[in-house]
C-alpha positions in Angstrom: 92.8 96.8 119.5 96.0 94.8 119.0 96.9 91.3 120.0 100.2 89.6 120.7 100.7 85.8 120.4 102.9 83.8 122.8 105.6 83.8 120.2 105.6 87.6 119.8 103.5 88.1 116.6 101.6 91.4 116.8 98.4 91.9 114.8 95.3 94.0 114.8 91.8 92.8 114.0 92.4 93.1 110.3 95.7 91.2 110.2 98.0 94.2 110.8 99.1 96.2 113.8 96.9 99.3 113.2 93.4 98.9 114.6 92.3 102.3 115.9 92.4 105.8 114.4 95.6 107.7 115.3 95.3 111.1 117.0 96.9 113.9 114.9 99.4 114.9 117.6 100.7 111.3 117.9 101.0 111.0 114.1 102.9 114.3 113.8 105.3 113.1 116.6 105.9 109.7 114.9 106.4 111.3 111.5 109.0 113.7 113.0 110.8 110.7 114.7 110.9 108.8 111.4 112.2 111.8 109.5 115.0 112.4 112.0 116.2 108.9 111.8 119.4 108.1 110.0 118.8 104.3 109.8 115.9 101.9 110.3 116.9 98.5 111.5 114.8 95.4 111.4 114.8 91.6 111.1 113.9 89.6 108.0 110.2 89.0 108.8 109.5 92.7 109.6 111.5 93.7 106.5 109.4 91.4 104.3 106.1 92.8 105.6 107.2 96.4 105.3 108.8 96.0 101.9 105.6 94.5 100.6 103.5 97.4 102.0 105.3 100.8 102.0 106.6 101.1 98.4 103.0 101.3 97.0 101.3 102.9 100.0 99.8 106.4 99.9 99.7 106.6 103.7 101.3 109.7 105.3 104.1 107.4 106.6 105.0 106.0 103.1 107.4 108.7 101.9 109.6 108.8 105.0 109.5 105.0 105.3 110.7 104.7 101.7 113.3 107.4 102.0 115.1 106.3 105.2 118.0 104.0 104.8 117.1 100.5 106.0 119.3 97.7 107.3 117.8 94.2 107.6 119.5 91.7 109.9 119.4 88.3 108.3 121.5 85.3 107.4 118.9 83.9 105.1 117.6 86.8 103.0 119.2 86.7 99.5 118.5 90.3 98.5 117.0 93.5 99.8 115.1 95.2 97.0 113.2 97.9 98.9 114.7 101.3 98.2 117.7 102.2 100.3 117.9 98.7 101.9 120.9 96.6 102.7 121.5 93.3 104.5 123.7 93.0 107.6 124.9 89.4 108.2 127.4 89.9 110.9 127.2 89.9 114.7 124.3 92.1 115.8 126.3 94.2 118.3 129.2 94.7 115.9 126.8 95.7 113.0 124.9 98.2 115.2 128.2 99.7 116.5 129.2 100.3 112.9 125.8 101.9 112.1 126.1 104.2 115.1 129.2 105.7 113.8 127.9 106.2 110.2 124.2 106.8 110.7 124.0 110.6 110.9 120.7 110.4 112.9 118.7 108.2 115.2 118.6 104.4 114.7 115.0 103.2 114.9 114.0 99.6 115.3 110.4 98.3 114.8 109.0 94.9 114.8 107.9 92.1 117.2 111.5 91.2 117.9 112.8 94.8 118.3 113.6 94.3 121.9 116.1 96.7 123.5 117.6 93.8 125.5 118.9 92.3 122.2 120.9 95.5 121.3 124.1 96.9 122.8 123.9 99.8 125.2 124.0 103.2 123.5 127.2 105.2 124.1 127.0 108.8 125.2 128.2 110.2 121.9 125.3 108.7 119.9 121.7 109.9 119.6 120.2 106.5 119.3 116.6 105.5 120.1 114.8 102.2 120.1 
């Protein structure tokens, strides 16, 4: 079971989004999507939570989450220390347009604020998913 607050915070019964066992087929599909991604984009809060968890995790998702290049959108974060992380401080649409042309794979976005309405429309030459 998951809950969402009025301001968009998502959490499960133990303070994180995962609450139920994940079927094997779903897990394989999600791992495949992560491995195919060229870039993982997120905001500062999601970055902070993931950077605190994945580097030391032994979960099946840990390796691909640590290996994928990550871009955190923030004007307040001083440094991004999680492996293969960088900070984008410019206009969201401009930064994503740049990523689309250099990514080499899907761009994935996770987090409470990862709303497709905030991102520019994908163009037909890009294999981009959100």
